[in-house]
VOBA-1610 file (N, C-alpha, C; in pm, whole numbers, padded with zeros to 5 digits, always signed):
BEGIN
Met+00085-00120+00000Met+00000+00000+00000Met+00088+00125+00000Asp+00047+00224-00077Asp+00124+00347-00089Asp+00139+00415+00047Gly+00260+00464+00076Gly+00289+00527+00204Gly+00202+00648+00231Thr+00176+00728+00126Thr+00092+00847+00142Thr-00049+00809+00183Leu-00102+00702+00123Leu-00236+00656+00156Leu-00243+00609+00301Ile-00138+00537+00345Ile-00134+00489+00483Ile-00134+00607+00580Thr-00052+00707+00550Thr-00046+00827+00635Thr-00182+00896+00642Leu-00249+00904+00526Leu-00381+00968+00521Leu-00482+00891+00605Leu-00480+00758+00596Leu-00573+00676+00672Leu-00548+00687+00822Val-00421+00686+00860Val-00387+00697+01002Val-00428+00834+01056Thr-00399+00939+00978Thr-00436+01075+01020Thr-00587+01088+01036Thr-00660+01032+00939Thr-00806+01037+00945Thr-00859+00964+01068Ala-00800+00846+01096Ala-00842+00768+01214Ala-00815+00846+01343Ile-00701+00912+01349Ile-00667+00991+01469Ile-00765+01108+01485Leu-00795+01177+01376Leu-00886+01291+01383Leu-01026+01247+01423Leu-01072+01134+01368Leu-01204+01083+01404Leu-01209+01043+01551Ser-01103+00980+01598Ser-01096+00939+01739Ser-01096+01062+01830Leu-01019+01165+01791Leu-01013+01287+01869Leu-01148+01357+01872Thr-01216+01362+01757Thr-01349+01423+01749Thr-01448+01350+01838Trp-01445+01216+01832Trp-01535+01135+01915Trp-01508+01160+02063Trp-01379+01168+02099Trp-01342+01192+02239Trp-01391+01328+02287Leu-01375+01431+02203Leu-01420+01565+02239Leu-01571+01570+02255Leu-01643+01508+02164Leu-01789+01508+02174Leu-01836+01439+02301Arg-01771+01330+02336Arg-01805+01260+02460Arg-01772+01347+02581Leu-01660+01419+02575Leu-01621+01509+02683Leu-01725+01618+02702Phe-01770+01678+02591Phe-01871+01784+02599Phe-02003+01731+02652Glu-02041+01609+02611Glu-02166+01550+02659Glu-02162+01528+02809Arg-02048+01483+02860Arg-02036+01458+03004Arg-02036+01588+03083Ala-01985+01696+03022Ala-01977+01824+03093Ala-02111+01897+03094Ala-02199+01864+03000Ala-02329+01932+02991Ala-02415+01901+03114Glu-02485+02002+03161Glu-02574+01983+03277Glu-02719+02018+03246Ala-02740+02109+03155Ala-02877+02148+03119Ala-02922+02071+02996Asp-03049+02038+02992Asp-03104+01967+02876Asp-03175+02068+02787Trp-03115+02095+02671Trp-03169+02192+02578Trp-03262+02129+02474Gly-03285+02000+02487Gly-03375+01932+02394Gly-03309+01890+02266Ser-03178+01904+02256Ser-03103+01867+02137Ser-02965+01818+02180Arg-02924+01703+02128Arg-02794+01648+02165Arg-02681+01742+02127Trp-02691+01804+02011Trp-02585+01894+01966Trp-02579+02021+02050Val-02695+02074+02086Val-02696+02194+02171Val-02645+02159+02310Asn-02677+02038+02358Asn-02624+01995+02487Asn-02471+01987+02483Arg-02417+01944+02369Arg-02271+01940+02356Arg-02212+02081+02360Ile-02281+02175+02297Ile-02234+02314+02302Ile-02238+02364+02447Asp-02343+02324+02520Asp-02354+02358+02661Asp-02232+02305+02737Gly-02196+02179+02710Gly-02081+02120+02776Gly-01952+02192+02744Phe-01934+02226+02616Phe-01814+02303+02576Phe-01809+02436+02649Gly-01925+02504+02656Gly-01930+02634+02723Gly-01893+02626+02869Arg-01937+02520+02936Arg-01903+02503+03078Arg-01754+02478+03097Ile-01696+02395+03012Ile-01552+02370+03020Ile-01475+02500+02996Phe-01519+02575+02896Phe-01453+02702+02863Phe-01461+02799+02980Cys-01577+02809+03043Cys-01594+02904+03153Cys-01520+02860+03279Tyr-01532+02732+03314Tyr-01472+02685+03438Tyr-01321+02662+03426Arg-01275+02616+03312Arg-01133+02587+03297Arg-01053+02708+03249Tyr-01101+02771+03142Tyr-01024+02882+03086Tyr-01044+03010+03167His-01170+03042+03198His-01197+03166+03272His-01199+03146+03423Arg-01168+03024+03468Arg-01156+02993+03611Arg-01280+03037+03689Leu-01395+03011+03631Leu-01521+03053+03691Leu-01540+02989+03828Lys-01575+03072+03923Lys-01617+03026+04055Lys-01762+03069+04071Ser-01850+02973+04085Ser-01993+03003+04086Ser-02062+02938+04204Ser-02156+03012+04264Ser-02237+02958+04371Ser-02360+02887+04317Arg-02368+02875+04186Arg-02482+02813+04117Arg-02609+02897+04137Leu-02680+02917+04029Leu-02803+02996+04035Leu-02909+02919+04113Gln-02974+02988+04204Gln-03072+02926+04292Gln-03208+02916+04222Leu-03213+02835+04119Leu-03335+02822+04040Leu-03420+02705+04089Pro-03552+02715+04071Pro-03636+02598+04101Pro-03607+02488+04000Glu-03635+02364+04037Glu-03609+02252+03947Glu-03697+02257+03822Ser-03813+02317+03834Ser-03902+02331+03719Ser-03988+02456+03738Gly-04058+02494+03632Gly-04144+02611+03639Gly-04074+02739+03597Pro-04150+02846+03579Pro-04095+02972+03528Pro-04004+03041+03628Ala-03905+03111+03576Ala-03813+03188+03660Ala-03746+03293+03572Ile-03709+03404+03634Ile-03638+03511+03564Ile-03504+03533+03631Ile-03398+03529+03551Ile-03263+03560+03598Ile-03232+03704+03563Val-03185+03782+03660Val-03136+03918+03632Val-02994+03929+03687Ala-02912+04010+03621Ala-02773+04025+03665Ala-02718+04157+03613Asn-02608+04201+03674Asn-02535+04314+03617Asn-02475+04269+03484His-02444+04364+03399His-02397+04332+03263His-02267+04407+03238Ile-02153+04334+03243Ile-02023+04400+03233Ile-01945+04362+03109Ser-01993+04260+03032Ser-01918+04219+02914Ser-02003+04128+02826Gly-01949+04096+02708Gly-02020+04009+02616Gly-02022+03864+02658Ile-01939+03826+02754Ile-01933+03686+02797Ile-02031+03656+02911Asp-02097+03757+02961Asp-02187+03740+03077Asp-02291+03630+03059Pro-02363+03623+02945Pro-02464+03516+02931Pro-02404+03376+02943Phe-02283+03357+02892Phe-02219+03226+02898Phe-02182+03189+03041Leu-02141+03286+03120Leu-02109+03261+03260Leu-02235+03222+03338Leu-02346+03287+03307Leu-02471+03254+03375Leu-02522+03116+03334Ile-02513+03085+03205Ile-02554+02952+03158Ile-02469+02844+03224Ala-02339+02870+03236Ala-02250+02773+03300Ala-02280+02757+03449Ser-02352+02852+03506Ser-02387+02847+03648Ser-02527+02791+03672Ser-02591+02747+03566Ser-02730+02702+03575Ser-02745+02557+03533Arg-02832+02485+03601Arg-02862+02347+03562Arg-02984+02342+03471Arg-03036+02459+03435Arg-03149+02466+03343Arg-03114+02559+03227Pro-03170+02535+03108Pro-03148+02628+02997Pro-03201+02766+03030Ile-03134+02869+02980Ile-03177+03007+02999Ile-03197+03072+02864Arg-03315+03131+02843Arg-03342+03204+02719Arg-03321+03352+02745Phe-03215+03406+02688Phe-03182+03546+02711Phe-03254+03639+02613Ile-03292+03754+02663Ile-03340+03860+02576Ile-03216+03936+02527Val-03198+03940+02395Val-03076+03994+02335Val-03111+04108+02239Ala-03035+04214+02244Ala-03055+04326+02150Ala-03043+04274+02007Ser-03135+04318+01921Ser-03140+04265+01784Ser-03011+04288+01708Glu-02939+04398+01737Glu-02814+04424+01665Glu-02707+04321+01701Gln-02719+04260+01819Gln-02628+04152+01856Gln-02680+04017+01805Tyr-02810+03997+01814Tyr-02871+03870+01772Tyr-02843+03841+01625Tyr-02852+03943+01542Tyr-02835+03924+01398Tyr-02691+03950+01351Arg-02598+03956+01443Arg-02458+03979+01407Arg-02406+03858+01329Phe-02331+03883+01223Phe-02280+03776+01138Phe-02196+03677+01218Gly-02224+03549+01201Gly-02149+03444+01266Gly-02200+03405+01403Leu-02290+03485+01461Leu-02340+03456+01595Leu-02488+03420+01597Gln-02559+03452+01488Gln-02704+03432+01488Gln-02742+03286+01513Trp-02666+03192+01455Trp-02699+03050+01474Trp-02696+03011+01621Met-02598+03065+01695Met-02584+03032+01836Met-02700+03088+01918Phe-02737+03213+01889Phe-02849+03273+01959Phe-02979+03199+01926Arg-02991+03155+01802Arg-03114+03087+01760Arg-03130+02951+01828Val-03024+02868+01826Val-03036+02734+01883Val-03051+02738+02035Ser-03005+02844+02099Ser-03020+02855+02244Ser-03149+02925+02284Gly-03233+02957+02184Gly-03364+03011+02214Gly-03366+03156+02257Cys-03260+03232+02226Cys-03257+03373+02264Cys-03370+03450+02196Ile-03413+03556+02261Ile-03525+03637+02213Ile-03471+03773+02171Pro-03471+03805+02041Pro-03421+03936+01997Pro-03519+04048+02031Val-03465+04159+02076Val-03550+04275+02107Val-03504+04394+02024Asp-03598+04454+01953Asp-03571+04573+01873Asp-03600+04694+01961Arg-03495+04748+02022Arg-03514+04854+02120Arg-03561+04986+02057Ser-03538+05001+01927Ser-03578+05125+01861Ser-03708+05108+01782Gly-03758+04987+01776Gly-03879+04962+01697Gly-03996+04914+01779Lys-04009+04781+01792Lys-04123+04724+01863Lys-04075+04628+01971Pro-04028+04681+02084Pro-03978+04596+02193Pro-04087+04508+02255Glu-04214+04545+02233Glu-04323+04467+02292Glu-04329+04325+02236Arg-04276+04305+02116Arg-04273+04170+02059Arg-04187+04078+02144Ala-04072+04125+02184Ala-03983+04046+02270Ala-04048+04023+02405Phe-04119+04123+02455Phe-04187+04110+02584Phe-04290+03998+02577Arg-04367+03995+02470Arg-04469+03891+02456Arg-04406+03753+02441Glu-04296+03744+02368Glu-04228+03617+02350Glu-04170+03567+02482Ala-04114+03659+02561Ala-04060+03621+02691Ala-04171+03575+02785Leu-04284+03643+02782Leu-04397+03604+02867Leu-04448+03466+02827Lys-04453+03441+02698Lys-04495+03310+02648Lys-04401+03200+02697Ala-04270+03228+02695Ala-04172+03130+02743Ala-04191+03104+02891Leu-04214+03208+02968Leu-04235+03190+03112Leu-04362+03110+03140Gln-04466+03139+03066Gln-04592+03066+03085Gln-04577+02919+03048Ala-04477+02888+02965Ala-04448+02749+02930Ala-04352+02684+03030Gly-04317+02758+03136Gly-04232+02701+03241Gly-04084+02714+03218Glu-04042+02804+03129Glu-03900+02819+03098Glu-03835+02926+03185Val-03701+02935+03172Val-03623+03036+03243Val-03580+03144+03144Val-03604+03269+03179Val-03568+03382+03092Val-03461+03466+03162Gly-03357+03502+03086Gly-03249+03583+03140Gly-03257+03726+03089Ile-03244+03821+03180Ile-03257+03963+03145Ile-03146+04042+03214Phe-03083+04132+03140Phe-02991+04228+03199Phe-03067+04360+03211Pro-03115+04393+03331Pro-03208+04505+03345Pro-03154+04643+03310His-03021+04657+03300His-02969+04787+03255His-02989+04805+03105Gly-03018+04694+03034Gly-03048+04703+02891Gly-02927+04702+02801Thr-02809+04718+02858Thr-02685+04719+02780Thr-02569+04698+02877Ile-02448+04682+02823Ile-02332+04671+02911Ile-02318+04800+02992His-02306+04783+03123His-02301+04901+03211His-02207+04872+03327Leu-02103+04953+03339Leu-02006+04937+03446Leu-02041+05029+03562Glu-02005+04988+03681Glu-02039+05069+03798Glu-01958+05197+03804Ser-01849+05203+03726Ser-01770+05326+03718Ser-01833+05426+03621Asp-01931+05379+03542Asp-02001+05468+03449Asp-02101+05555+03524Pro-02149+05661+03460Pro-02258+05738+03522Pro-02377+05646+03549Pro-02448+05669+03659Pro-02562+05582+03694Pro-02662+05570+03580Arg-02714+05448+03562Arg-02811+05421+03457Arg-02930+05348+03519Lys-03049+05397+03489Lys-03169+05336+03547Lys-03191+05196+03490Met-03236+05107+03576Met-03274+04974+03530Met-03410+04980+03462Lys-03427+04897+03360Lys-03555+04889+03290Lys-03650+04800+03370Ser-03778+04824+03355Ser-03878+04759+03438Ser-03930+04627+03382Gly-03881+04585+03265Gly-03936+04468+03198Gly-03935+04341+03282Ala-03825+04316+03354Ala-03814+04193+03433Ala-03921+04188+03542Val-03944+04301+03608Val-04044+04306+03715Val-04185+04285+03658Lys-04215+04351+03548Lys-04348+04338+03488Lys-04373+04195+03439Leu-04269+04134+03381Leu-04282+03995+03336Leu-04307+03903+03455Ala-04234+03924+03563Ala-04251+03840+03683Ala-04392+03852+03738Gln-04445+03973+03738Gln-04580+03993+03790Gln-04686+03928+03701Leu-04668+03938+03570Leu-04765+03879+03479Leu-04756+03726+03477Ala-04635+03673+03488Ala-04616+03528+03482Ala-04633+03462+03619Gly-04638+03542+03724Gly-04653+03487+03858Gly-04530+03409+03902Cys-04411+03459+03868Cys-04288+03388+03906Cys-04196+03482+03983Glu-04090+03425+04038Glu-03994+03503+04114Glu-03875+03543+04027Ile-03802+03644+04074Ile-03682+03692+04007Ile-03561+03644+04086Tyr-03465+03586+04014Tyr-03345+03531+04077Tyr-03224+03616+04039Pro-03178+03702+04130Pro-03067+03792+04097Pro-02931+03724+04109Ala-02837+03773+04029Ala-02700+03723+04032Ala-02605+03839+04004Arg-02483+03823+04048Arg-02383+03926+04024Arg-02258+03864+03962Ile-02210+03929+03854Ile-02093+03882+03780Ile-01973+03971+03809Asp-01859+03909+03835Asp-01736+03983+03861Asp-01618+03906+03800Gly-01500+03966+03805Gly-01377+03897+03769Gly-01351+03879+03621Val-01424+03953+03537Val-01404+03944+03392Val-01300+04047+03350Arg-01209+04008+03265Arg-01111+04105+03214Arg-01169+04183+03097Ala-01118+04304+03077Ala-01163+04392+02968Ala-01311+04423+02982Glu-01353+04454+03106Glu-01493+04490+03128Glu-01534+04605+03036Gly-01655+04598+02988Gly-01708+04701+02899Gly-01699+04664+02752Asp-01623+04559+02720Asp-01608+04516+02581Asp-01697+04396+02554Val-01729+04374+02426Val-01817+04262+02389Val-01736+04135+02365Phe-01633+04140+02281Phe-01562+04020+02239Phe-01432+03994+02315Leu-01360+04098+02352Leu-01229+04082+02415Leu-01234+03999+02544Pro-01336+04015+02629Pro-01341+03934+02752Pro-01343+03784+02728Ala-01392+03740+02613Ala-01392+03597+02583Ala-01252+03545+02556Leu-01164+03632+02509Leu-01028+03592+02472Leu-00931+03603+02589Leu-00951+03703+02674Leu-00858+03726+02785Leu-00900+03644+02906Arg-00808+03563+02955Arg-00840+03475+03068Arg-00862+03556+03195Gly-00974+03532+03259Gly-01006+03605+03380Gly-01019+03513+03500Asn-01074+03568+03607Asn-01107+03492+03727Asn-01253+03521+03758Ala-01338+03474+03670Ala-01480+03509+03675Ala-01550+03449+03797Thr-01646+03524+03848Thr-01730+03474+03957Thr-01876+03507+03924Val-01964+03418+03963Val-02108+03442+03956Val-02164+03413+04095Glu-02218+03516+04158Glu-02276+03501+04291Glu-02428+03503+04279Ser-02491+03402+04332Ser-02637+03389+04325Ser-02700+03432+04457Phe-02814+03498+04449Phe-02882+03548+04567Phe-03023+03490+04579Ala-03081+03508+04694Ala-03216+03456+04720Ala-03315+03520+04623Pro-03420+03447+04584Pro-03518+03501+04489Pro-03596+03618+04548Ile-03642+03702+04457Ile-03721+03820+04494Ile-03862+03804+04437Ser-03960+03821+04521Ser-04100+03817+04476Ser-04151+03959+04459Cys-04211+03987+04343Cys-04264+04121+04316Cys-04416+04123+04314Glu-04477+04014+04356Glu-04623+04005+04354Glu-04683+04109+04448Gly-04775+04190+04394Gly-04845+04291+04472Gly-04759+04408+04516Arg-04642+04425+04457Arg-04553+04533+04495Arg-04539+04635+04382Glu-04497+04755+04417Glu-04472+04858+04317Glu-04348+04821+04235Val-04352+04851+04105Val-04241+04819+04017Val-04113+04887+04065Arg-04123+05012+04102Arg-04005+05087+04145Arg-03942+05026+04270Glu-04028+04978+04361Glu-03979+04915+04484Glu-03899+04789+04452Cys-03951+04707+04361Cys-03883+04584+04322Cys-03751+04613+04251Leu-03753+04710+04162Leu-03630+04746+04092Leu-03523+04793+04189Gly-03565+04866+04291Gly-03471+04912+04392Gly-03407+04796+04466Glu-03487+04693+04497Glu-03433+04577+04566Glu-03335+04501+04476Ile-03370+04486+04349Ile-03280+04419+04254Ile-03149+04494+04243Glu-03157+04626+04233Glu-03037+04707+04218Glu-02947+04697+04340Arg-03006+04695+04458Arg-02925+04684+04581Arg-02850+04552+04587Val-02904+04450+04522Val-02841+04318+04526Val-02731+04305+04419Val-02762+04342+04295Val-02669+04313+04185Val-02569+04424+04156Val-02593+04544+04208Val-02501+04656+04182Val-02429+04690+04311Arg-02298+04692+04304Arg-02218+04723+04421Arg-02186+04871+04421Glu-02216+04937+04531Glu-02193+05080+04539Glu-02043+05108+04537Thr-02005+05213+04468Thr-01865+05254+04460Thr-01846+05388+04529Gly-01722+05416+04564Gly-01692+05544+04625Gly-01716+05545+04775
//
């Protein structure tokens, strides 16, 4: 047999074995069931990436085993959703700005993970209705209430009321979390490349039933935003 052909066959066998090993590794690392074997593998890869590369230390999100729930957190970088997903044993459907959702090369990932695009300059109520529908179906929805990346060193920015209103309409609780330890805070892509010491701290759920929206937002802000100065 020709030496080149033998080399090709051996190389192919090694690559196939390596691919099989990686897929099995990702499957074992996955914790949330996204309803698709391939998406579960992506989940596993994301957890390995967050815990091994970004040295994530997480207290795990205090979510119920089933039923609707809303995750809210501070938003300091583009890697934040991945850190929260890696801290959860349930899939999270994030509300994502449409300009990010439809970004070239990323739309497939947002689509398979069930993200909900919101057109902040057009008809944001569509995303609100989609999120409410997901909650009524017993899913978990993730929201960054500042509406965009916001650092505590920036001028104060009011939190949006969508999470509170959704919780009241869906009859569910809000589960706050705080993200820290990300390098290149304020950037979208760079934090994924620069190795950090990420942390996700989970807090007790907040019930907004029968309460004023402003009161609930104040409680969320006191939990997820650390005062400076």
